Structure formats: C-alpha cells, structure tokens
C-alpha positions in Angstrom: -68.8 147.6 207.5 -72.3 148.9 208.1 -74.2 146.3 205.9 -71.8 143.4 207.8 -72.5 144.7 211.3 -76.3 144.9 210.3 -76.2 141.3 209.0 -74.5 140.4 212.4 -77.5 141.9 214.3 -80.1 140.4 212.2 -78.7 137.0 213.0 -78.8 137.5 216.8 -81.5 135.5 218.5 -82.1 138.5 221.1 -82.7 140.8 218.1 -85.3 138.6 216.1 -87.8 138.7 218.8 -87.7 142.6 219.2 -89.8 144.2 216.5 -88.3 147.6 217.0 -84.9 146.4 216.6 -85.8 144.0 213.6 -87.2 147.1 211.8 -84.2 149.2 212.6 -81.8 146.6 211.2 -84.1 146.5 208.0 -84.0 150.2 207.6 -80.0 150.1 207.8 -79.8 147.4 205.2 -82.2 149.3 202.7 -80.4 152.3 203.1 -76.8 150.8 202.6 -78.4 149.1 199.6 -80.1 152.2 198.1 -76.8 154.2 198.9 -74.7 151.7 197.1 -77.2 151.6 194.1 -77.0 155.5 193.7 -73.2 155.4 193.6 -73.1 152.5 191.3 -75.6 154.1 188.9 -73.4 157.4 189.1 -70.3 155.6 188.3 -72.0 153.8 185.5 -73.1 156.9 183.9 -69.6 158.4 184.1 -68.3 155.2 182.6 -70.5 155.5 179.9 -70.1 159.3 179.1 -66.1 158.7 178.9 -66.4 155.5 177.0 -64.9 153.3 179.8 -67.9 151.0 180.2 -67.3 147.6 178.4 -70.1 145.3 177.8 -69.3 141.7 178.4 -71.7 140.7 175.8 -72.7 137.0 174.7 -75.9 135.3 173.3 -78.5 135.6 176.0 -82.0 134.3 176.4 -84.0 137.6 177.2 -87.1 135.6 178.0 -85.1 133.6 180.6 -83.6 136.8 182.3 -87.3 138.4 182.4 -88.7 135.5 183.8 -85.9 135.2 186.8 -86.3 138.7 187.5 -90.5 138.4 187.9 -89.8 135.1 190.3 -87.5 137.4 192.5 -90.5 140.1 192.5 -93.0 137.6 193.4 -91.1 136.0 196.0 -90.8 139.4 197.8 -94.3 140.1 197.7 -94.3 143.7 196.5 -97.5 146.0 197.3 -98.5 146.1 193.5 -99.1 142.8 191.5 -96.5 142.3 188.8 -97.8 140.4 185.8 -95.7 138.8 183.1 -96.9 138.3 179.4 -94.7 136.4 177.2 -95.2 135.7 173.6 -97.8 133.1 172.9 -95.4 131.0 170.6 -93.2 130.4 173.4 -90.1 130.8 171.8 -87.0 132.1 173.6 -85.8 135.6 172.5 -81.8 135.5 172.1 -79.9 138.9 171.7 -76.2 139.6 172.0 -76.0 141.4 175.5 -74.5 141.7 178.9 -77.0 140.0 181.3 -75.9 142.2 184.3 -76.5 145.2 182.3 -79.8 144.0 181.0 -81.2 142.8 184.6 -80.2 146.4 185.4 -82.1 147.9 183.0 -85.3 145.9 183.8 -85.0 146.4 187.6 -84.8 149.9 187.1 -87.7 150.3 185.0 -89.5 147.8 187.3 -88.6 149.5 190.6 -89.7 153.0 189.0 -93.2 151.7 188.0 -93.7 150.2 191.7 -92.3 153.3 193.3 -95.1 155.4 191.4 -97.8 153.0 191.6 -100.6 152.6 194.1 -100.6 149.6 196.4 -102.8 146.9 194.9 -102.5 148.1 191.2 -101.0 145.9 188.6 -97.8 146.4 186.6 -97.5 144.5 183.5 -94.2 143.3 181.8 -95.1 142.4 178.4 -92.4 140.8 176.0 -93.1 140.5 172.1 -91.2 140.3 169.1 -91.5 141.0 165.3 -89.0 140.6 162.5 -85.4 141.2 164.1 -86.5 143.1 167.1 -87.8 142.3 170.6 -89.9 144.8 172.6 -90.4 144.7 176.4 -93.1 147.1 177.9 -93.4 147.8 181.4 -96.9 149.3 182.0 -98.0 150.8 185.2 -101.1 152.4 186.6 -99.4 155.0 188.5 -99.3 158.7 188.7 -98.3 159.0 185.1 -96.3 161.9 183.3 -97.1 165.2 181.7 -96.3 166.1 178.0 -93.6 168.1 179.4 -92.0 165.6 181.5 -92.3 163.1 178.8 -89.4 165.2 176.8 -86.9 165.2 179.6 -87.7 162.0 181.7 -84.3 160.4 180.4 -82.1 163.4 180.9 -79.6 162.9 183.9 -80.8 164.2 187.3 -84.3 165.3 185.6 -87.2 164.6 187.7 -90.9 164.7 186.6 -93.2 167.5 188.3 -95.1 166.1 190.9 -98.5 165.0 190.1 -100.1 166.9 193.0 -98.8 169.0 196.0 -98.8 166.1 198.3 -97.0 163.7 196.2 -93.0 164.3 195.7 -90.7 162.6 193.4 -88.3 160.2 195.0 -84.8 159.6 193.8 -82.3 161.7 192.1 -83.0 161.4 188.5 -80.3 158.9 187.5 -82.0 155.6 186.8 -83.9 156.2 183.8 -80.9 158.2 182.2 -78.6 155.0 182.9 -81.5 153.0 181.4 -81.6 154.9 178.0 -77.6 154.8 178.0 -77.2 151.2 178.7 -80.1 150.3 176.1 -78.4 152.3 173.5 -75.1 150.6 174.3 -76.8 147.4 173.2 -77.9 149.1 169.9 -81.8 149.6 171.3 -83.9 152.1 172.2 -86.4 153.2 174.9 -89.5 155.4 174.9 -92.1 156.7 177.6 -95.6 157.2 176.9 -98.3 158.7 179.1 -101.7 159.7 178.6 -101.2 162.2 181.4 -101.2 162.9 185.1 -102.9 160.1 187.0 -103.0 157.7 183.9 -99.9 155.5 184.3 -96.9 155.4 182.2 -95.7 152.8 179.6 -91.8 152.3 179.1 -90.9 150.5 176.1 -87.6 149.1 175.6 -86.5 147.7 172.0 -83.4 145.5 171.2 -82.2 143.9 168.3 -82.5 140.0 168.5 -79.2 138.1 167.5 -78.3 135.9 164.7 -79.3 133.1 166.7 -82.7 134.2 166.3 -85.5 132.6 168.0 -85.7 129.1 169.3 -87.3 127.0 171.9 -86.3 128.0 175.7 -84.6 125.6 177.8 -86.2 124.6 180.9 -83.7 126.2 183.6 -82.0 123.6 186.1 -83.0 124.1 189.5 -79.9 124.7 191.7 -80.1 124.0 195.5 -78.0 126.4 197.6 -77.3 124.8 200.9 -76.1 128.1 202.4 -73.7 126.5 204.8 -69.9 126.6 204.7 -69.1 123.4 207.1 -65.9 121.8 206.5 -64.6 124.9 204.3 -61.3 126.4 205.7 -61.3 130.1 204.7 -58.0 132.5 204.5 -59.3 135.9 205.3 -57.3 138.8 204.7 -58.6 142.5 205.2 -56.3 145.5 206.7 -59.4 146.8 208.6 -59.7 145.1 212.1 -63.4 146.0 212.1 -64.3 144.7 208.5 -62.2 141.3 209.6 -64.0 140.6 212.9 -67.4 141.0 211.2 -66.5 139.0 208.2 -65.0 136.2 210.3 -68.4 136.2 212.7 -70.5 135.9 209.8 -68.3 133.1 208.1 -68.0 131.2 211.3 -72.0 131.4 211.6 -72.2 129.4 208.6 -69.7 126.9 210.1 -66.6 127.8 208.3 -63.1 127.5 209.8 -61.5 131.1 209.3 -58.1 131.9 209.5 -58.1 135.5 209.8 -55.2 138.2 209.3 -55.1 141.9 209.2 -51.7 142.2 207.9 -51.2 140.4 204.7 -47.4 139.6 205.4 -48.6 137.4 208.2 -51.1 135.7 205.9 -48.4 135.0 203.8 -46.1 133.6 206.5 -49.0 131.5 208.0 -49.7 130.2 204.5 -46.3 128.5 204.1 -47.4 125.5 206.1 -51.3 126.0 205.9 -53.8 124.6 203.2 -57.1 126.6 202.7 -60.2 125.9 200.6 -60.8 129.6 199.7 -59.0 132.6 199.9 -60.6 135.9 200.5 -58.4 139.1 200.4 -59.0 142.7 200.3 -57.4 144.7 197.5 -56.6 148.2 199.1 -54.1 147.3 201.7 -50.9 149.2 202.5 -47.4 147.6 202.3 -48.8 144.7 200.3 -52.1 145.1 198.4 -54.4 142.2 197.4 -52.6 141.8 194.1 -49.1 141.4 195.7 -50.6 139.0 198.3 -52.5 136.6 195.8 -49.1 136.5 193.5 -46.9 135.6 196.5 -49.6 132.8 197.5 -49.8 131.4 193.9 -45.9 131.1 194.2 -46.4 128.4 197.0 -47.0 125.0 195.3 -49.8 123.8 197.7 -51.6 127.0 197.0 -51.5 127.5 193.3 -55.0 126.4 192.4 -56.7 127.2 195.6 -60.2 129.3 194.6 -59.4 133.0 195.5 -61.8 136.0 195.7 -60.9 139.6 195.7 -63.1 142.0 198.1 -62.9 145.5 196.7 -64.7 148.8 196.5 -63.1 149.2 192.9 -65.8 147.4 190.4 -64.5 148.9 186.9 -63.8 146.2 184.2 -60.3 147.2 184.3 -60.1 146.5 188.1 -61.9 143.2 187.6 -59.4 142.3 184.8 -56.4 143.3 187.0 -57.9 140.8 189.6 -58.0 137.9 187.1 -54.6 138.9 186.1 -53.0 138.7 189.4 -54.6 135.4 190.2 -58.1 135.9 191.6 -60.9 133.7 190.5 -63.8 136.0 191.5 -64.0 140.0 192.1 -66.8 140.9 194.7 -67.6 144.7 195.0 -68.0 146.1 198.3 -70.4 146.6 200.5 -70.5 142.6 199.8 -73.9 141.1 200.0 -73.8 138.4 202.6 -75.8 135.9 200.2 -73.8 136.8 197.1 -70.4 136.1 199.0 -71.5 132.7 200.6 -72.8 131.7 197.3 -69.5 132.6 195.6 -67.6 130.6 198.1 -69.9 127.7 197.6 -69.6 128.0 193.9 -65.9 128.0 193.8 -65.5 125.2 196.3 -67.7 122.9 194.1 -70.7 122.9 196.1 -72.8 124.1 193.1 -72.0 124.7 189.5 -69.9 128.0 188.6 
C-alpha cells in the first residue's frame, strides 16, 4: 500500500514540479524496496536452513545474465563506474541454475561493492572460465577488509569492523550470508579477498559449467515494452478497499478498463455475464480466498482460459505451486512493483512474448 501510493504521487503533475516532494516520494519508494529486500533475504535464509528453498534449475547462459545486469547498472548511472570484462573467446558459459537466484547473488555482491566504494572509483566484473568451472570476480577499490573480518564476512548478521571511526557499516549482515548459501546450493563456492583496510575487496564466485559446455552466445532479441494497457479489461479483486482503490487508479492511468471488487463473491456474480482480458486477485481474503475465487471463475465457460495473476505476500515455492494448481497463470509477490505488474499484464495479454 505504501509503494502503490508513492507511485500515485510520483505520477501527479503537481508533484513532478516540486523538488522536495519528488525527493520525498523517491525516499519512500527506496525505503519500501529496501525493507522488502531485507525481509525477502531473511525468508530465503530461513528456507535454505530448513531445506525448503527449491531451485528452479535450467540451462542458463551466465554471460547473458551478467550482461543484462550490467546494462541495468549503466542505465541507473551509479556513483561508481562499473566495468564488465568477458572472456576473449566470446563463448557463452552455460550452467544448470536458477536465474532468479543467480541474479540475486550478482546484485548482492555488486550492491555491496558500490556501498563501500568511493564515488568515481571503478568496480570490475571479471568473468572467466577454466576446464569445467566459470569464475566471476567482483573487484572494488573500496574500504577493504581486515584479516579478522575476512574469516566471518559470510556469517549471518556478521558485519566487518568499520575502517575508521567516521565510517559505519550499513546493513544487517544478511546479504553475503545469503550469497554463500545460494552459491553453494548451485554446487559452487564464494571467497572474499582483501589486502587490508583501504585496499579494496575481491569476491570470487565459482560455479560448475553444465554438460552443455561452452557455445557461442546468441544475440538477445530486443523487446519493446509499450507500457500501456489501452483496450485491456481487468477484473481486479482485493479485500482491502485502500489497496483496491490505488491499484485501480494506477491501472487506469495506463488506460486499462478496470472492474474492481473488494468482495470476491460480488466479483464472481458480476463475472457471470462479463468478459475480461486479465484477472488480478489477492490470495488472502476472508470468506472466499483467491484460490477458491479462481477455481469458481474457471468454472465459467467464457473465463476458462482468461489469463490470471495472483497477488500475495506469500512467495514461497509451495505458495506459487498452489497458485498454479488453483488456476492462476502468474504469481506476483507484494509489494508489487508497478512496472512488474504492467509488464506481466502485457505479457499474458499477448503484447509481448511470455
């Protein structure tokens, strides 16, 4: 709800021309994103420790993943320069992995490097391979680590000793612990090296190459996201009137036609003689939850194949599997990123390949 209201403010013309208001909105959005990341990381650590984290592995071009992240970093114009160095042979490096989790590893290491590096310095992402292993080194020129800190830097809630009295370590000591556990879940390893305080750090991730080996990298196709929902009729269901109102406003800003209901039973009744292009439904609702609603909607002949997206705060693999079994096509975790939501609707509606 905080994030969605911030998106509303960000799009108001009266706010766009007020610098202080723009800064406040940006701060709110960044804080929500940061809080969500901390919670997600803690949940992931808990899932790994209890054996409940399931990796969705498939053959992946690690080079392409790294190039995609590097492109995003450059578009955001960070305070530090980020240089990408790929193997001279130009071969794609294929591994068996979970793309979401591997992106999580790279982002955590990269964000860590940018957090502790001075503005204007260079962070290098160096990818290499030898025999049946690939190696990614994240090299920064930041505040560095002492020998004592290197021994515990991957421990949960462990933070390195500040380099000086004027510099404090930010964060909770979760990200690097998660990096190690995710890398090891992929059969790899991660190490930290530093010549000492003030001399930067190098984090090295090693992962086994898949049986597919190394082959030329395909040129990724360019996808044009229009970012508009004109002509799309959305059935929106959420038991929270506040969330429902904000989401309806945001979707209508993209020219979607929205039929919104905070009572799933009313939504089901209205759907009896109405057609929709997309169904958006919360899962955790009283009386009739999202699973029961989508099963009932699928019982209507004209809505049997209408694309449906589940919106929920429950993001474990088992929850996503249950959503699929109930009849949803996609599962988006709250807080839902506005761009992620619009792109998911476009993809399911056929505007872009899914």
